C-alpha positions as CSV (number, residue, x, y, z in Angstrom):
1,X,-64.9,-43.2,-10.2
2,X,-67.8,-43.8,-12.1
3,X,-68.6,-47.7,-12.8
4,X,-70.5,-49.4,-15.3
5,X,-72.6,-52.6,-14.0
6,X,-73.6,-53.4,-17.4
7,X,-70.8,-55.8,-17.8
8,X,-69.3,-58.6,-15.5
9,X,-70.6,-60.5,-12.7
10,X,-73.5,-59.7,-11.4
11,X,-73.4,-61.0,-8.0
12,X,-69.8,-59.3,-7.7
13,X,-71.0,-56.0,-8.8
14,X,-73.6,-55.7,-6.3
15,X,-71.6,-56.9,-3.5
16,X,-69.2,-54.2,-4.2
17,X,-71.3,-51.4,-4.6
18,X,-73.4,-52.3,-1.7
19,X,-70.5,-52.9,1.2
20,X,-70.0,-49.2,1.2
21,X,-73.5,-48.7,1.2
22,X,-73.9,-50.8,4.6
23,X,-71.6,-48.6,6.2
24,X,-73.1,-45.8,5.1
25,X,-76.2,-46.3,6.0
26,X,-75.1,-47.7,9.5
27,X,-73.6,-44.2,9.6
28,X,-76.8,-42.5,8.8
29,X,-78.6,-43.8,10.9
30,X,-76.1,-43.0,13.6
31,X,-77.2,-39.5,13.0
32,X,-80.6,-39.9,14.8
33,X,-79.7,-42.8,17.1
34,X,-76.5,-40.8,18.4
35,X,-79.1,-38.2,19.3
36,X,-81.5,-40.1,20.8
37,X,-78.7,-42.3,22.8
38,X,-77.1,-38.7,23.9
39,X,-80.8,-37.2,24.8
40,X,-81.9,-40.1,26.2
41,X,-79.0,-40.7,28.5
42,X,-78.2,-37.3,29.4
43,X,-81.7,-35.2,29.5
44,X,-84.6,-37.7,30.3
45,X,-87.1,-40.1,28.8
46,X,-89.5,-37.0,28.6
47,X,-86.8,-35.4,26.3
48,X,-86.4,-38.8,24.4
49,X,-90.0,-39.1,24.1
50,X,-90.2,-35.4,22.7
51,X,-87.2,-36.8,19.9
52,X,-89.4,-40.0,19.5
53,X,-92.4,-38.1,18.7
54,X,-90.9,-35.7,16.1
55,X,-89.2,-38.7,14.2
56,X,-92.1,-39.2,12.3
57,X,-92.3,-36.1,10.7
58,X,-88.5,-35.8,10.4
59,X,-88.7,-39.8,8.9
60,X,-91.1,-38.1,6.3
61,X,-88.7,-35.4,4.9
62,X,-86.2,-37.5,4.9
63,X,-88.1,-39.9,2.8
64,X,-89.3,-37.5,0.6
65,X,-86.1,-36.0,-0.2
66,X,-84.9,-39.5,-0.5
67,X,-87.6,-40.9,-2.7
68,X,-87.5,-37.7,-5.0
69,X,-83.6,-37.6,-5.2
70,X,-83.2,-41.6,-6.0
71,X,-86.2,-41.0,-8.5
72,X,-84.3,-38.1,-10.2
73,X,-81.2,-39.7,-10.6
74,X,-83.0,-43.2,-12.0
75,X,-83.0,-41.2,-15.7
76,X,-79.5,-40.0,-15.2
77,X,-78.2,-44.2,-14.3
78,X,-80.1,-45.0,-17.5
79,X,-78.4,-42.1,-19.4
80,X,-75.4,-43.2,-18.2
81,X,-75.6,-46.9,-19.0
82,X,-76.6,-46.2,-22.4
83,X,-73.4,-43.8,-22.5
84,X,-75.1,-40.7,-23.6
85,X,-73.1,-38.5,-21.3
86,X,-74.6,-35.5,-22.7
87,X,-78.3,-36.1,-21.5
88,X,-76.7,-37.1,-18.3
89,X,-75.4,-33.7,-17.1
90,X,-78.2,-32.5,-18.3
91,X,-80.6,-35.2,-16.2
92,X,-77.8,-33.5,-13.4
93,X,-78.6,-30.2,-13.8
94,X,-82.5,-30.4,-14.4
95,X,-82.2,-32.7,-11.1
96,X,-80.9,-30.2,-9.3
97,X,-83.3,-27.4,-10.3
98,X,-86.1,-29.3,-9.4
99,X,-84.7,-30.5,-5.8
100,X,-84.0,-26.8,-4.9
101,X,-87.9,-26.0,-5.9
102,X,-88.8,-28.8,-3.5
103,X,-86.8,-27.7,-0.6
104,X,-88.6,-24.2,-0.7
105,X,-91.7,-26.1,-0.8
106,X,-91.2,-28.3,2.1
107,X,-89.6,-26.2,4.3
108,X,-92.3,-23.5,3.9
109,X,-95.0,-26.0,4.3
110,X,-93.6,-27.6,7.3
111,X,-93.8,-23.9,8.9
112,X,-97.4,-23.5,7.6
113,X,-98.7,-27.0,8.7
114,X,-96.8,-27.8,12.2
115,X,-99.0,-27.1,14.6
116,X,-102.5,-28.7,13.6
117,X,-100.0,-31.4,12.9
118,X,-98.6,-32.0,16.0
119,X,-102.6,-31.6,17.3
120,X,-103.3,-34.5,15.3
121,X,-100.9,-36.7,16.8
122,X,-102.2,-36.8,19.7
123,X,-99.0,-35.0,21.3
124,X,-98.9,-34.8,25.4
125,X,-98.6,-31.1,26.2
126,X,-95.2,-31.8,28.1
127,X,-93.4,-33.1,25.4
128,X,-94.9,-29.9,22.9
129,X,-92.4,-26.9,23.0
130,X,-89.2,-29.5,22.3
131,X,-91.3,-31.4,19.7
132,X,-92.3,-28.2,18.0
133,X,-88.3,-26.7,18.1
134,X,-87.1,-29.7,16.6
135,X,-89.3,-29.8,13.6
136,X,-88.6,-26.5,12.7
137,X,-84.7,-26.4,13.3
138,X,-85.0,-29.8,10.8
139,X,-87.1,-27.7,8.6
140,X,-84.5,-24.7,8.6
141,X,-82.4,-27.2,7.4
142,X,-83.9,-29.3,4.5
143,X,-81.6,-27.7,2.3
144,X,-78.8,-30.0,3.8
145,X,-80.5,-33.0,3.8
146,X,-82.1,-32.8,0.2
147,X,-78.4,-31.8,-0.8
148,X,-76.6,-34.9,0.8
149,X,-79.6,-37.5,-0.7
150,X,-79.2,-35.9,-4.1
151,X,-75.0,-35.7,-4.4
152,X,-74.9,-39.2,-3.2
153,X,-78.0,-40.4,-5.6
154,X,-75.9,-38.9,-8.4
155,X,-72.6,-40.5,-7.6
156,X,-74.4,-44.2,-6.9
157,X,-75.7,-44.1,-10.0
158,X,-72.9,-43.5,-11.6
159,X,-71.7,-46.7,-9.8
160,X,-69.6,-44.7,-7.3
161,X,-70.8,-45.7,-3.7
162,X,-68.2,-45.3,-1.4
163,X,-67.4,-42.1,-1.4
164,X,-70.6,-40.6,0.0
165,X,-69.8,-43.0,2.7
166,X,-66.7,-41.6,3.6
167,X,-68.0,-38.1,4.0
168,X,-70.8,-39.4,5.9
169,X,-68.6,-41.4,8.6
170,X,-67.0,-37.7,9.1
171,X,-70.1,-36.2,9.3
172,X,-71.6,-38.5,11.7
173,X,-68.6,-38.0,14.2
174,X,-68.9,-34.4,13.7
175,X,-72.6,-34.7,14.6
176,X,-72.0,-36.8,17.8
177,X,-69.2,-33.9,18.7
178,X,-71.9,-30.9,18.2
179,X,-74.7,-32.8,19.9
180,X,-72.7,-33.3,23.4
181,X,-71.3,-30.1,22.6
182,X,-74.5,-28.3,22.3
183,X,-76.5,-30.4,25.0
184,X,-73.9,-31.2,27.6
185,X,-71.9,-27.6,27.6
186,X,-74.2,-25.5,25.9
187,X,-77.2,-26.6,27.9
188,X,-79.9,-26.5,25.0
189,X,-81.6,-29.4,25.5
190,X,-83.7,-31.0,22.4
191,X,-83.2,-28.0,20.1
192,X,-79.3,-28.7,20.2
193,X,-79.8,-32.3,19.4
194,X,-81.4,-31.0,16.1
195,X,-78.8,-27.9,15.0
196,X,-75.8,-30.7,15.4
197,X,-78.0,-33.1,13.0
198,X,-78.6,-30.5,10.4
199,X,-74.8,-28.8,10.6
200,X,-73.4,-32.8,9.9
201,X,-75.7,-33.0,7.1
202,X,-74.5,-29.7,5.5
203,X,-71.1,-31.1,5.8
204,X,-71.7,-34.1,4.1
205,X,-73.2,-32.8,0.7
206,X,-70.4,-29.9,1.0
207,X,-67.7,-32.7,0.7
208,X,-69.6,-34.5,-2.0
209,X,-70.2,-31.4,-4.0
210,X,-66.2,-30.9,-3.5
211,X,-65.7,-34.7,-4.8
212,X,-67.6,-34.6,-7.6
213,X,-66.2,-31.4,-9.1
214,X,-62.6,-32.7,-8.7
215,X,-63.0,-36.2,-9.4
216,X,-66.1,-36.5,-12.1
217,X,-65.2,-34.3,-14.9
218,X,-68.5,-36.1,-16.6
219,X,-70.3,-33.9,-13.8
220,X,-68.8,-30.4,-14.9
221,X,-71.9,-29.0,-15.8
222,X,-71.9,-25.8,-18.7
223,X,-73.9,-23.2,-19.3
224,X,-76.1,-25.5,-22.1
225,X,-76.9,-28.3,-19.5
226,X,-78.8,-25.9,-17.3
227,X,-81.3,-24.9,-20.4
228,X,-85.1,-25.2,-19.0
229,X,-86.9,-28.1,-21.0
230,X,-90.8,-28.6,-19.9
231,X,-90.7,-32.0,-21.2
232,X,-87.4,-32.8,-19.8
233,X,-88.6,-31.7,-16.2
234,X,-91.8,-33.7,-16.6
235,X,-89.9,-37.1,-17.6
236,X,-87.7,-36.6,-14.4
237,X,-90.8,-35.7,-12.8
238,X,-92.6,-38.5,-13.7
239,X,-90.1,-40.8,-11.7
240,X,-89.5,-38.6,-9.0
241,X,-93.0,-37.6,-8.1
242,X,-94.5,-41.2,-7.4
243,X,-90.9,-42.4,-5.6
244,X,-91.2,-39.4,-3.5
245,X,-94.8,-39.9,-3.0
246,X,-94.1,-43.6,-2.3
247,X,-91.7,-42.6,0.6
248,X,-93.9,-40.2,1.8
249,X,-97.3,-42.7,2.0
250,X,-94.3,-45.0,4.1
251,X,-93.9,-41.5,6.2
252,X,-97.5,-41.0,6.6
253,X,-97.6,-44.3,7.6
254,X,-95.3,-43.9,10.4
255,X,-96.6,-40.6,11.3
256,X,-100.1,-42.2,12.0
257,X,-98.9,-45.2,13.8
258,X,-96.7,-42.5,16.0
259,X,-99.9,-40.5,16.7
260,X,-102.0,-43.7,17.9
261,X,-98.6,-44.5,20.2
262,X,-98.4,-41.1,21.4
263,X,-102.5,-41.9,23.7
264,X,-100.2,-44.1,25.4
265,X,-98.3,-41.7,27.3
266,X,-94.4,-40.8,27.5
267,X,-92.5,-44.5,28.8
268,X,-94.6,-46.1,25.7
269,X,-93.5,-42.8,23.0
270,X,-89.6,-43.5,24.1
271,X,-89.7,-47.4,24.2
272,X,-91.3,-47.6,21.0
273,X,-88.5,-44.6,19.7
274,X,-85.9,-46.9,20.7
275,X,-87.4,-50.0,19.3
276,X,-88.0,-48.6,15.5
277,X,-84.0,-47.2,15.8
278,X,-82.7,-50.5,16.6
279,X,-84.8,-51.8,13.8
280,X,-84.1,-48.9,11.4
281,X,-79.9,-49.9,12.2
282,X,-80.7,-53.8,11.8
283,X,-82.5,-53.5,8.4
284,X,-79.5,-51.3,7.1
285,X,-78.0,-54.5,4.9
286,X,-81.1,-55.3,3.2
287,X,-81.8,-51.1,2.6
288,X,-78.3,-51.1,1.0
289,X,-79.3,-53.8,-1.1
290,X,-82.1,-52.1,-2.3
291,X,-80.3,-49.0,-3.4
292,X,-77.6,-51.4,-5.2
293,X,-80.5,-53.1,-6.7
294,X,-81.8,-49.7,-8.0
295,X,-78.3,-48.3,-9.6
296,X,-78.1,-51.7,-11.2
297,X,-81.6,-52.1,-12.4
298,X,-81.7,-48.8,-13.8
299,X,-77.8,-49.2,-15.7
300,X,-79.3,-52.4,-17.4
301,X,-82.2,-51.4,-18.1
302,X,-80.9,-48.7,-20.1
303,X,-78.5,-51.3,-21.7
304,X,-81.3,-53.6,-22.7
305,X,-79.7,-56.1,-20.3
306,X,-82.9,-58.0,-18.7
307,X,-81.3,-61.0,-18.1
308,X,-79.1,-59.3,-16.1
309,X,-81.6,-57.7,-13.7
310,X,-83.1,-61.0,-13.7
311,X,-80.1,-62.6,-12.4
312,X,-79.5,-60.1,-9.9
313,X,-82.8,-59.8,-8.3
314,X,-82.8,-63.6,-7.7
315,X,-79.2,-63.3,-6.2
316,X,-80.1,-60.3,-3.9
317,X,-83.4,-61.7,-2.9
318,X,-81.4,-64.8,-1.4
319,X,-78.8,-62.7,-0.1
320,X,-81.3,-60.3,1.5
321,X,-83.1,-63.2,3.5
322,X,-80.1,-64.8,5.1
323,X,-79.7,-60.8,5.9
324,X,-83.1,-60.6,7.6
325,X,-82.7,-64.4,9.2
326,X,-79.3,-63.5,11.1
327,X,-81.0,-59.9,12.2
328,X,-83.9,-60.8,13.7
329,X,-82.2,-63.9,15.4
330,X,-79.7,-61.6,17.1
331,X,-82.4,-58.9,17.6
332,X,-84.7,-61.7,19.7
333,X,-81.7,-62.8,22.1
334,X,-80.2,-59.7,22.7
335,X,-83.3,-56.8,22.5
336,X,-83.1,-56.3,25.9
337,X,-79.4,-55.6,25.9
338,X,-79.8,-53.5,23.1
339,X,-82.6,-50.9,24.1
340,X,-80.3,-50.4,27.5
341,X,-77.9,-48.4,25.1
342,X,-80.8,-45.7,24.6
343,X,-81.5,-45.0,28.1
344,X,-80.5,-44.8,31.5
345,X,-81.1,-47.0,34.2
346,X,-84.3,-47.4,36.0
347,X,-86.7,-47.2,33.2
348,X,-88.3,-50.7,33.0
349,X,-91.4,-49.8,31.1
350,X,-89.4,-48.4,28.5
351,X,-87.5,-51.3,28.1
352,X,-90.1,-53.7,28.2
353,X,-92.6,-51.4,25.3
354,X,-89.3,-51.3,22.8
355,X,-89.0,-55.6,23.5
356,X,-92.2,-56.1,22.7
357,X,-92.3,-54.1,19.4
358,X,-89.0,-56.1,18.3
359,X,-90.2,-59.5,19.7
360,X,-93.4,-58.8,17.3
361,X,-91.5,-57.9,14.4
362,X,-88.6,-59.6,13.9
363,X,-90.5,-63.0,12.2
364,X,-91.2,-60.6,9.6
365,X,-88.2,-59.2,8.1
366,X,-88.1,-61.6,5.5
367,X,-91.2,-60.1,3.9
368,X,-89.6,-56.7,4.5
369,X,-86.4,-58.1,2.9
370,X,-87.9,-58.8,-0.3
371,X,-89.8,-55.1,-0.5
372,X,-86.5,-54.0,-0.8
373,X,-85.2,-55.8,-3.6
374,X,-88.2,-56.1,-5.8
375,X,-89.4,-52.3,-5.5
376,X,-85.7,-51.4,-6.0
377,X,-85.6,-53.5,-9.3
378,X,-89.0,-51.7,-10.5
379,X,-87.7,-48.4,-9.7
380,X,-84.8,-48.9,-11.4
381,X,-86.5,-49.9,-14.9
382,X,-88.7,-46.3,-14.1
383,X,-91.7,-48.0,-13.5
384,X,-92.7,-45.3,-10.3
385,X,-96.5,-46.0,-10.3
386,X,-95.8,-49.5,-9.1
387,X,-93.9,-48.7,-5.9
388,X,-96.2,-46.0,-5.2
389,X,-99.2,-48.6,-5.0
390,X,-97.4,-50.7,-3.1
391,X,-96.9,-48.0,-0.4
392,X,-100.5,-47.3,-0.5
393,X,-101.5,-51.0,0.1
394,X,-98.9,-50.2,3.3
395,X,-100.5,-47.9,4.9
396,X,-103.9,-49.3,4.3
397,X,-102.6,-52.1,6.0
398,X,-100.8,-50.2,8.8
399,X,-103.3,-47.8,9.7
400,X,-106.4,-50.4,9.2
401,X,-104.4,-53.2,11.5
402,X,-103.3,-50.6,14.0
403,X,-106.3,-49.0,14.8
404,X,-108.7,-52.3,14.5
405,X,-106.3,-54.1,16.7
406,X,-105.5,-51.3,19.5
407,X,-108.6,-49.1,19.9
408,X,-111.3,-51.0,18.0
409,X,-110.5,-54.7,19.8
410,X,-108.3,-53.4,22.8
411,X,-105.3,-54.9,22.2
412,X,-103.2,-51.2,23.1
413,X,-100.0,-50.8,22.3
414,X,-99.4,-54.5,21.3
415,X,-101.9,-53.6,18.1
416,X,-99.5,-51.2,17.3
417,X,-96.4,-53.7,17.2
418,X,-98.5,-55.9,14.9
419,X,-99.5,-53.1,12.3
420,X,-95.8,-53.0,10.5
421,X,-95.5,-56.8,10.3
422,X,-98.7,-57.2,8.3
423,X,-98.0,-54.3,6.2
424,X,-94.5,-56.2,4.9
425,X,-96.6,-59.0,4.0
426,X,-98.9,-57.5,2.0
427,X,-96.5,-55.0,0.0
428,X,-93.6,-57.9,-0.8
429,X,-96.4,-60.5,-2.2
430,X,-98.0,-57.1,-4.7
431,X,-94.3,-56.5,-5.5
432,X,-93.4,-60.0,-6.5
433,X,-95.8,-60.1,-8.8
434,X,-95.5,-56.6,-10.4
435,X,-91.6,-57.0,-10.7
436,X,-92.5,-60.6,-12.7
437,X,-94.8,-58.7,-14.9
438,X,-93.1,-55.8,-15.9
439,X,-89.7,-57.5,-16.3
440,X,-91.3,-60.0,-18.9
441,X,-93.2,-56.8,-20.8
442,X,-89.7,-55.1,-21.1
443,X,-88.1,-58.4,-22.3
444,X,-91.0,-58.8,-25.4
445,X,-91.0,-55.5,-26.1
446,X,-87.3,-55.2,-26.7
447,X,-87.0,-58.6,-28.6
């Protein structure tokens, strides 16, 4: 059921809201992780490298759909916090219409740019066909990705973080079963992994929609809710597009880093892929704090409870820092054991490259944890440009450092490994000061 975050103990509310998010985010990562484990251990290193080469484009699509969905539902959460249920329903309807248009645009666009994009990524010829097939199948099923991210964002905006998790867990199990069936029994190879992914996401979206209709009467949209309002649409786009841009910029950064990594061959691509998946899984508690902070900030912004936002940011920042330290220590000491889960024995070069990346990045997890908190707090208050600017800063630092260290200075793959940590430091510093400025500004304007 829906939950207001404008009253009560802020930390307790955030922890209660966040716990299912951690579980859900871990299982969402298991979508791609399970595919990589199955592909890497049953088909081989080249197949793992193909999925790894496709991963930045896949993540770019994921980030755009997540950014847009979370951006649109910022207004939904604000209207709910202000107890304006009519506008809240109109916000949901408007967001759905805009999301459909976005899916069509992204899917068609991906089919148009796929070949020149893979060429720009320096993709080895041996990986080309599998990588291309994987991306196009995901593009065809982009509706499922957008639908799940949108329905989940709506539920979170209303304070329900548990329901999407339950459906996601079920869908993840189905994804693993389908991937094993398609790859091992039907011999579909890498494309089988992509089909399993899309089908599982579609099920997640369907379950969320069915639950929303039955359990959330306030979300049962009426004919009047679907009326097109240009100004209302622009209000959603004003937040949704910058957040989608912010997320897509991060995706472009990963894409450019991947293009540099691709020049080092399939073994390095496979090692980099395994390391990124380990890192993404380890960072889910911090990412969950960010999602919870965005929902909390949006509702309390709508209720003009700015001091509660300050308190929540401080508490979340400290706890996220503790998670970052814990994840860093665990990965540093057990990286080899974790990486070996992804690949079959006898691939020492792949393991070595994966461990190198993790050892370079884990000391900087603290800075990344703060990015999640401050960026989400500002997003929840409706300031879309600040996260966008921070993403541009991260993009410039990540790509610039990778190019300088890896190519200009001759550090090779090690230079790539240091690109993200430098970007995290720069991004966290900018967001800290931006958050301090805007929370103070809103407090002064509402006195």
